[in-house]
C-alpha positions in Angstrom: -0.1 -0.3 0.0 2.7 2.3 1.0 4.9 1.8 -2.2 1.5 2.3 -4.3 1.3 5.5 -2.0 4.8 6.6 -3.2 4.4 5.6 -7.1 0.9 7.6 -7.6 2.5 11.1 -5.9 5.5 10.6 -8.0 2.9 10.5 -10.8 1.0 13.2 -9.4 4.4 15.4 -9.1 5.5 14.6 -12.7 1.9 15.5 -14.2 1.6 18.4 -11.8 4.4 19.9 -13.6 2.5 20.1 -17.4 -1.0 20.3 -16.0 -2.4 23.1 -18.1 -1.8 20.9 -21.3 -3.3 18.1 -19.4 -6.3 19.8 -18.9 -6.1 21.2 -22.3 -6.1 18.0 -24.0 -9.1 16.4 -21.5 -10.9 19.2 -22.7 -10.1 18.3 -26.4 -11.2 14.8 -25.1 -14.5 16.2 -24.1 -15.1 18.0 -27.1 -14.6 15.3 -29.7 -16.5 12.9 -27.3 -19.2 15.1 -28.0 -18.9 15.3 -31.6 -18.9 11.8 -31.7 -21.8 11.5 -29.8 -23.7 13.7 -32.5 -22.9 11.2 -35.2 -25.4 8.4 -34.3 -27.9 11.2 -33.3 -27.8 12.6 -36.3 -29.0 9.8 -38.3 -31.7 9.3 -35.1 -33.1 12.4 -35.8 -33.2 11.8 -39.5 -34.9 8.4 -39.2 -37.5 9.4 -36.4 -38.4 12.9 -37.9 -37.7 12.6 -41.7 -37.6 9.3 -43.3 -40.0 7.3 -40.8 -43.8 7.3 -40.9 -45.4 8.5 -38.9 -42.9 11.3 -38.4 -42.0 11.5 -34.8 -42.1 15.1 -33.1 -38.3 16.2 -31.6 -37.1 18.6 -29.1 -37.1 22.3 -29.4 -33.5 22.4 -30.5 -33.5 19.8 -32.9 -36.6 20.9 -34.6 -35.3 24.5 -34.9 -32.2 23.3 -36.7 -34.9 21.6 -38.7 -36.4 24.3 -39.4 -33.4 26.3 -40.3 -32.9 24.3 -43.2 -36.4 24.8 -44.6 -38.4 22.4 -42.8 -38.9 18.2 -42.7 -39.8 18.3 -46.2 -36.7 20.2 -47.4 -34.3 17.9 -45.8 -36.2 14.7 -47.0 -35.6 15.7 -50.3 -32.0 16.8 -49.4 -30.7 13.8 -47.3 -27.2 14.8 -48.1 -27.4 17.6 -46.1 -27.8 15.0 -43.2 -24.9 13.7 -44.6 -23.1 16.9 -44.7 -23.6 17.2 -40.9 -22.4 13.7 -39.9 -19.4 14.6 -42.3 -18.5 17.7 -40.3 -19.3 16.2 -36.6 -16.9 13.2 -37.5 -14.3 15.6 -39.1 -14.7 18.1 -35.8 -14.3 15.0 -33.6 -11.1 14.3 -35.8 -9.8 17.6 -35.1 -10.3 17.6 -31.5 -8.7 14.1 -31.2 -5.4 15.4 -33.0 -5.4 18.3 -30.7 -5.9 16.1 -27.8 -2.8 13.9 -29.0 -0.4 16.9 -29.9 -1.2 18.3 -26.3 -1.0 15.0 -24.7 2.4 14.1 -26.4 3.7 18.0 -25.4 2.7 17.6 -22.0 4.5 14.1 -21.8 8.0 15.0 -23.1 8.1 17.9 -20.9 7.3 15.7 -18.1 9.7 12.8 -18.9 12.4 15.6 -19.7 12.4 16.8 -16.3 12.2 13.3 -14.8 15.5 12.6 -16.9 16.9 15.5 -15.5 15.9 14.9 -11.7 17.1 11.2 -12.1 20.5 11.7 -13.8 20.9 14.7 -11.0 20.0 12.3 -8.2 22.3 9.7 -9.7 25.3 12.1 -9.1 24.4 12.9 -5.3 24.0 9.4 -4.3 26.3 8.0 -2.0 29.0 5.9 -2.8 28.0 2.4 -1.1 24.6 2.6 -3.3 26.6 2.8 -6.4 29.1 0.6 -5.4 26.4 -1.9 -4.6 24.3 -1.4 -7.5 24.6 -3.1 -11.0 25.2 -0.6 -13.4 23.4 -2.1 -16.3 19.9 -2.4 -14.1 20.9 1.5 -13.2 21.1 2.0 -17.2 17.9 0.4 -17.8 16.0 2.5 -15.4 17.1 5.4 -16.7 16.0 4.7 -20.5 13.8 1.8 -20.6 11.5 2.1 -17.8 11.2 5.8 -18.7 10.1 5.0 -22.2 7.5 3.0 -20.9 6.4 5.6 -18.6 6.2 8.5 -21.5 4.4 5.8 -23.6 1.8 5.5 -21.0 1.8 9.2 -20.0 1.0 10.1 -23.7 -1.1 7.2 -24.9 -2.5 5.3 -21.6 -3.4 8.1 -19.3 -5.3 9.9 -22.2 -7.2 6.8 -23.6 -8.0 5.9 -20.1 -9.0 9.7 -19.5 -11.4 9.8 -23.3 -12.9 6.6 -21.6 -13.9 8.3 -18.7 -15.2 11.1 -20.5 -17.1 9.4 -22.6 -18.7 7.4 -20.1 -19.7 10.5 -18.7 -21.3 12.8 -21.3 -22.9 9.8 -23.2 -24.2 7.8 -20.1 -26.3 10.8 -19.1 -27.6 11.5 -22.9 -28.4 8.2 -23.6 -30.7 7.6 -20.7 -32.1 10.7 -21.4 -33.5 9.2 -24.9 -34.6 5.6 -23.7 -33.7 3.8 -20.3 -34.5 0.2 -21.3 -31.8 1.0 -24.7 -29.3 2.5 -22.0 -29.6 -0.8 -19.7 -29.4 -3.3 -22.7 -26.3 -1.1 -24.4 -24.8 -1.4 -21.0 -25.7 -4.6 -19.6 -22.3 -6.1 -20.2 -20.1 -2.8 -19.8 -19.4 -3.8 -16.0 -18.7 -7.3 -16.7 -15.9 -6.1 -19.6 -14.5 -3.5 -17.2 -14.5 -6.0 -14.4 -12.7 -8.4 -16.9 -10.1 -5.8 -17.8 -9.2 -4.8 -14.3 -9.1 -8.5 -12.7 -6.7 -8.9 -15.8 -4.8 -6.0 -14.7 -4.0 -7.1 -11.0 -3.0 -10.9 -12.2 -0.4 -9.8 -14.8 1.1 -6.8 -12.5 3.5 -9.3 -11.3 4.4 -10.9 -14.4 5.5 -7.8 -15.7 7.8 -7.2 -13.1 9.2 -10.2 -13.6 9.9 -9.3 -17.1 11.6 -6.1 -16.4 13.8 -7.6 -13.9 15.0 -10.2 -16.0 15.9 -7.8 -19.1 17.7 -5.7 -16.4 19.7 -8.6 -15.7 20.1 -9.1 -19.6 20.9 -5.7 -20.0 23.5 -5.9 -17.1 25.3 -8.8 -18.2 26.0 -7.3 -22.0 27.0 -4.1 -20.3 29.7 -6.0 -18.0 31.1 -7.9 -21.3 31.2 -5.2 -23.3 33.0 -3.2 -20.7 35.3 -6.3 -19.8 35.8 -7.7 -23.4 39.0 -8.0 -22.9 39.2 -10.1 -20.0 36.9 -12.6 -21.4 39.2 -12.9 -24.6 42.4 -13.0 -22.5 41.2 -16.1 -20.1 39.0 -17.5 -23.3 35.8 -17.2 -21.5 33.8 -16.8 -24.4 31.7 -19.8 -24.2 31.0 -19.6 -20.6 30.1 -15.7 -21.0 27.6 -16.8 -24.0 26.5 -19.9 -22.0 25.5 -17.4 -18.9 23.8 -14.8 -21.3 21.7 -17.8 -23.0 20.6 -18.8 -19.8 19.5 -15.6 -19.0 18.3 -14.7 -22.1 15.7 -18.4 -22.1 14.5 -17.1 -18.6 13.5 -13.9 -20.5 12.2 -15.1 -23.2 9.7 -17.6 -21.0 8.7 -14.8 -19.2 7.4 -12.9 -22.2 5.8 -15.8 -23.6 3.7 -16.3 -20.4 2.8 -12.7 -20.9 2.1 -12.9 -24.4 0.0 -16.0 -23.8 -1.8 -14.0 -20.9 -2.6 -11.1 -22.9 -3.9 -13.1 -25.9 -6.5 -15.0 -23.8 -7.4 -11.8 -22.3 -8.0 -10.3 -26.1 -10.0 -13.0 -27.2 -12.5 -13.6 -24.1 -12.6 -9.5 -24.5 -13.7 -9.5 -27.8 -16.2 -12.4 -27.2 -17.6 -10.0 -24.4 -17.9 -7.2 -26.6 -19.7 -9.1 -29.7 -22.0 -10.5 -26.7 -22.7 -7.1 -25.8 -23.7 -6.3 -29.4 -25.8 -9.5 -29.7 -27.7 -8.3 -26.4 -28.7 -4.8 -28.0 -29.6 -6.2 -30.8 -31.9 -8.8 -29.8 -32.9 -7.0 -27.3 -33.5 -3.3 -29.2 -35.1 -5.4 -31.9 -37.9 -6.7 -29.1 -38.4 -3.5 -28.7 -38.8 -1.8 -31.7 -41.2 -4.6 -32.3 -43.2 -3.9 -29.6 -43.4 -0.1 -30.3 -41.4 0.9 -26.9 -38.9 2.3 -29.0 -38.4 3.9 -32.5 -36.1 2.8 -35.3 -34.1 6.0 -35.3 -33.3 5.5 -31.3 -32.4 2.0 -32.2 -30.2 2.9 -34.9 -28.5 5.6 -32.6 -28.0 3.2 -29.6 -26.1 0.5 -32.1 -23.8 3.8 -32.6 -23.8 4.5 -29.1 -22.8 0.8 -28.3 -20.1 0.6 -31.0 -18.7 4.0 -29.7 -18.7 3.0 -26.0 -18.1 -0.7 -25.9 -14.8 -0.7 -27.8 -12.8 1.9 -25.4 -14.0 -0.4 -22.6 -12.4 -3.2 -24.3 -9.6 -1.0 -25.0 -9.2 -0.3 -21.5 -7.7 -3.8 -20.7 -4.9 -3.2 -22.9 -4.4 0.3 -21.4 -4.5 -1.3 -17.8 -2.3 -3.5 -19.0 0.5 -1.2 -20.1 -0.5 1.1 -16.9 0.7 -2.5 -15.1 4.1 -2.0 -17.1 4.3 1.8 -16.6 3.5 1.1 -12.6 6.4 -1.3 -12.5 8.8 1.3 -14.3 7.2 4.1 -12.1 8.3 1.7 -9.1 11.8 1.1 -10.1 12.3 4.7 -11.2 11.2 5.3 -8.1 13.0 3.1 -6.3 16.8 5.2 -7.2 14.7 8.5 -6.7 13.9 7.0 -2.8 17.6 6.6 -2.0 18.9 9.5 0.6 21.5 11.5 -1.3 24.6 12.6 0.2 23.7 15.1 2.8 25.5 17.5 5.3 24.7 17.7 8.9 22.2 20.3 8.6 23.6 23.6 9.9 27.0 22.3 10.5 28.3 22.2 7.1 30.8 25.2 6.2 31.0 26.2 2.4 33.7 28.6 0.7 36.3 27.4 3.5 39.8 28.1 2.5 42.3 25.0 3.5 46.0 24.7 3.6 46.6 21.3 3.9 46.7 20.0 7.5 45.6 16.5 8.1 44.8 14.8 11.4 43.7 11.6 11.9 42.3 11.0 15.9 41.2 7.3 17.3 39.6 7.0 13.8 37.6 3.3 13.3 35.6 2.6 10.0 34.0 -0.4 8.7 32.4 -0.7 5.4 30.2 -3.6 7.4 29.9 -2.6 11.0 30.8 -6.4 12.0 34.0 -5.9 9.8 36.1 -2.8 11.0 38.7 -1.6 8.4 40.4 1.1 10.3 41.0 0.5 14.0 42.1 3.5 16.1 43.9 5.2 13.6 45.9 8.1 14.6 48.8 10.6 12.6 49.0 14.3 11.9 50.5 15.4 8.4 51.7 19.2 8.3 50.7 21.3 5.6 53.2 21.2 2.6 54.6 17.7 3.9 54.9 14.8 1.6 54.0 11.2 3.4 54.0 7.8 1.6 51.7 5.2 2.8 52.9 1.6 2.6 51.1 -1.8 3.9 49.6 -4.9 2.6 46.7 -5.5 0.7 43.6 -4.4 2.5 45.0 -2.8 5.1 42.7 0.4 4.9 44.9 2.6 2.6 42.7 3.1 0.0 39.8 3.7 2.9 41.6 6.9 4.1 41.1 8.4 0.6 37.5 7.7 0.4 36.9 9.1 3.9 38.9 12.0 3.0 37.3 12.4 0.1 33.8 12.2 2.4 32.9 9.4 -0.3 32.0 7.4 2.9 31.4 8.9 6.1 32.7 7.9 9.6 31.1 7.2 13.3 33.9 6.7 15.6 37.0 8.6 16.2 37.9 12.3 14.5 39.2 13.6 10.8 40.5 17.2 11.0 41.5 19.4 8.1 43.5 22.3 9.2 42.0 22.1 13.1 38.4 21.5 11.7 36.2 18.9 12.0 35.6 16.8 8.5 32.0 16.9 8.6 31.9 20.4 9.3 33.0 21.4 5.9 30.4 20.4 3.2 31.3 18.1 0.4 32.0 20.3 -2.3 34.2 22.5 -0.4 36.0 19.1 0.5 36.9 17.8 -3.0 37.7 21.6 -4.4 40.8 21.3 -2.0 42.1 17.7 -2.5 43.0 16.6 -6.0 43.1 12.7 -6.2 44.0 9.7 -8.6 42.3 6.4 -7.7 43.9 3.2 -8.5 42.1 2.5 -11.1 42.4 5.8 -13.9 38.8 6.4 -15.7 39.0 8.2 -18.7 35.9 9.6 -20.9 35.2 8.7 -24.6 36.1 12.4 -25.7 39.4 14.6 -26.7 42.6 14.2 -24.5 41.7 18.1 -24.0 38.5 17.9 -22.7 39.7 15.2 -20.6 42.4 16.8 -18.9 40.3 19.8 -18.5 37.4 18.1 -17.0 37.6 19.4 -13.5 39.1 22.8 -14.2 37.3 23.6 -17.6 38.3 27.4 -18.0 42.3 26.5 -17.2 44.6 28.0 -20.1 46.1 25.8 -22.4 49.7 26.9 -21.1 48.2 25.6 -17.7 47.2 22.1 -19.2 50.8 21.8 -21.0 52.4 22.5 -17.9 50.4 19.9 -16.1 51.0 17.7 -18.8 55.0 18.1 -18.8 54.7 17.7 -14.8 53.2 13.8 -15.6 55.4 12.9 -18.5 53.1 12.8 -20.9 53.1 16.1 -22.6 55.4 14.6 -25.5 53.7 11.7 -25.6 50.2 13.4 -26.7 51.9 15.5 -28.8 53.1 12.5 -31.0 49.3 11.9 -31.8 48.0 13.0 -35.1 45.6 15.1 -33.4 47.4 16.0 -30.6 45.0 17.1 -27.4 42.6 16.7 -30.0 42.7 13.2 -30.0 39.4 11.6 -29.1 40.0 8.3 -27.1 37.8 5.1 -26.6 35.2 4.4 -23.7 37.4 4.5 -20.6 40.4 5.0 -22.4 41.0 1.9 -24.3 42.9 3.4 -27.1 45.5 4.1 -24.5 48.5 2.1 -22.6 47.5 1.4 -18.8 50.5 3.7 -18.5 49.6 6.4 -20.6 46.0 6.4 -19.1 47.5 6.7 -15.7 49.7 9.7 -17.0 46.7 11.5 -18.9 44.4 11.2 -15.2 47.5 12.3 -13.2 47.9 15.6 -15.9 44.1 16.3 -15.2 44.3 16.0 -11.6 47.5 18.3 -11.1 45.9 21.0 -13.5 43.1 21.1 -10.2 46.1 23.1 -8.5 44.9 21.9 -4.8 46.6 22.4 -1.7 46.0 18.6 -0.7 47.2 16.0 -3.2 46.6 12.1 -3.1 48.1 9.6 -5.2 46.6 6.0 -5.1 49.3 3.8 -6.7 49.4 5.9 -9.5 53.0 5.2 -10.7 52.2 1.3 -10.8 52.2 1.0 -14.6 54.9 3.6 -15.6 58.6 2.8 -16.1 61.5 3.7 -13.3 62.9 6.6 -15.1 59.1 8.0 -15.8 58.3 7.5 -12.3 61.6 9.3 -11.2 60.4 12.4 -13.8 57.2 12.4 -12.4 58.2 12.7 -8.4 60.8 15.1 -9.3 58.1 17.2 -11.0 55.8 17.0 -8.1 58.6 18.2 -5.4 58.6 21.3 -7.1 55.8 22.2 -5.0 57.2 21.1 -1.9 56.2 22.4 1.5 53.4 24.2 -0.9 51.3 21.6 -1.4 50.6 18.6 1.2 51.1 15.4 -1.1 50.2 11.7 0.0 51.3 8.8 -1.9 49.8 5.3 -1.7 52.4 3.1 -3.0 54.2 -0.3 -3.1 57.4 1.1 -4.6 60.0 1.9 -2.3 61.8 4.4 -4.6 58.9 6.4 -4.0 59.5 5.9 -0.7 62.7 7.6 -0.3 61.9 10.9 -1.5 58.9 11.4 0.9 59.4 13.5 4.3 57.9 10.6 6.2 56.3 6.9 5.6 53.4 5.6 7.5 53.3 1.8 7.7 49.6 0.8 7.9 48.9 -3.0 9.1 45.4 -4.8 10.1 43.8 -1.3 9.8 46.3 0.6 12.4 49.3 2.0 12.2 52.5 -0.2 12.8 55.3 2.2 12.0 56.4 5.4 11.0 59.4 7.4 10.3 62.1 8.5 7.2 63.1 5.6 4.9 66.2 5.6 6.9 64.7 4.9 10.3 62.1 2.4 9.2 64.9 -0.1 7.4 67.2 -0.1 10.5 63.7 -1.4 12.4 62.4 -5.1 11.9 59.0 -5.1 10.5 56.5 -4.7 7.1 58.7 -1.9 5.5 61.9 -3.5 6.1 60.9 -6.6 4.8 59.6 -4.9 1.6 62.8 -3.2 0.9 64.8 -5.9 1.4 62.7 -7.9 -1.4 62.9 -4.8 -4.0 66.7 -4.4 -3.2 67.2 -8.3 -3.7 65.2 -7.8 -7.1 67.3 -4.9 -7.9 70.6 -6.8 -7.5 69.4 -9.7 -9.4 68.2 -7.4 -12.1 71.6 -5.9 -12.3 73.3 -9.4 -12.4 71.7 -10.6 -15.0 72.5 -7.4 -17.0 76.5 -7.9 -16.3 76.2 -11.4 -17.4 75.3 -11.9 -21.1 73.2 -14.9 -22.1 76.4 -16.0 -24.1 78.4 -16.2 -21.2 76.0 -17.9 -19.1 75.9 -20.9 -21.8 79.5 -21.3 -21.7 79.8 -21.3 -18.0 77.1 -23.6 -18.2 
């Protein structure tokens, strides 16, 4: 019940934004329904007042209209006038139906545009925890396929349902005014048709949900495989992935087949009910005419009224079926909109704060899962302008420190301070504007290199861009491309090597020129010479910019003012390179391994292969 209320509230909010267009569309439906009612009514008047003998009397307004064309005798000799009136009423009904469709389409497109913008903006403000656990393929389907289903519902189904309701509200009173008995015969099966359609709507809704979810899983598999196609091929897992896709595709096809069968049953039975309604009117109405309880014109008119009414009501089944799909789509969209956005503590977050770069962790404990802490009682203080390397085994919590500093996650125990201010007291945008971050997995957009590098600082000059690219040791590489900085790279930078992607993303981060710079294993894919050049370039701002480098390379740690060694979510040691290699522990072990590898490498270079063979 609560979910249904939420869905209805969202639908009302969407319609309210374009309410005048929707209202004008409903008014157009009213006029179209009235002119549709006139078509059989004109035939009734002509039969009863002009053709039939004895001629029946007509209400004053209709009699005045007959007299305006010369009277009954003139109309009898010129029946084309009545035919012209029927054509005119039909044309006017068609024009108002066109106006209804035009206004509904305009209203719907505005509504859907606003929903897309709202949904896209909401996705950008969702917490990292939700985005990390959500399937990107499923979210993509909700933002595209589900919105398209909603658009069709608002454009077609809502208007058709509204048209049917307006038809009933206009025509039933007018029919009752002409003949209660004929009205009863014309409407006797309409409640049955409506109940059948409504009952079908309730049964098929669950199946529509299952079809949508199956399509979402199918979309997610395709999206994942397109993104990781190189990995699939590298491990020769094409057959496995195809089999997994085939399994999901089979489930989707089976559900769709069940849906089609249910729809086929509905349409056949509803057709039977509609034809039965026509049969009831033909038999019952014929009996009334034969016993002089209804005129031939009334009989003719009610056949037309029933035809106008019964098929839209029968069509109501389809509209309600589509409405069930739309209800599912609205629910799936609402699920995303109901996810709370990243928020700051009300009244506590400061914006426009200028930070110099001092970072303090005090008794900080944190875990992505409440029962599995990642950081335990972490304490350290980094001065503004200090260069600090952070090392430790995988899973020690190094990257978690970055996520907390960037306020991608919020902590509950302990304290993090920037320039003495609690991190909670600074709004997220300000924090992220003062911290330049380069994460482990470099991400590039399918745009030009210029647009990628200037992504965080659109107004930067080309000179600043060239300088940051030089510092990242990628400027000459880019100039070697045929289109230089205008080169458009593939999705996620697929046309670049791993080292090139790291250096381009480093250039983008350096261009931000923030007081705090954090590099998370950023130099893992570059050679030692390039690494040395980049480190030297970073040290140009030594003392002016706080630099945190998460790394496993001793060569990088040597250049740091201080090294923090993390193990099991806590700080196991800290000091300079010289101090730490004199202490037993993780860092000295790491130094010993890498030093041994370097000595073996140098030895292999000094012993040519031929000499090794001769000595063997």
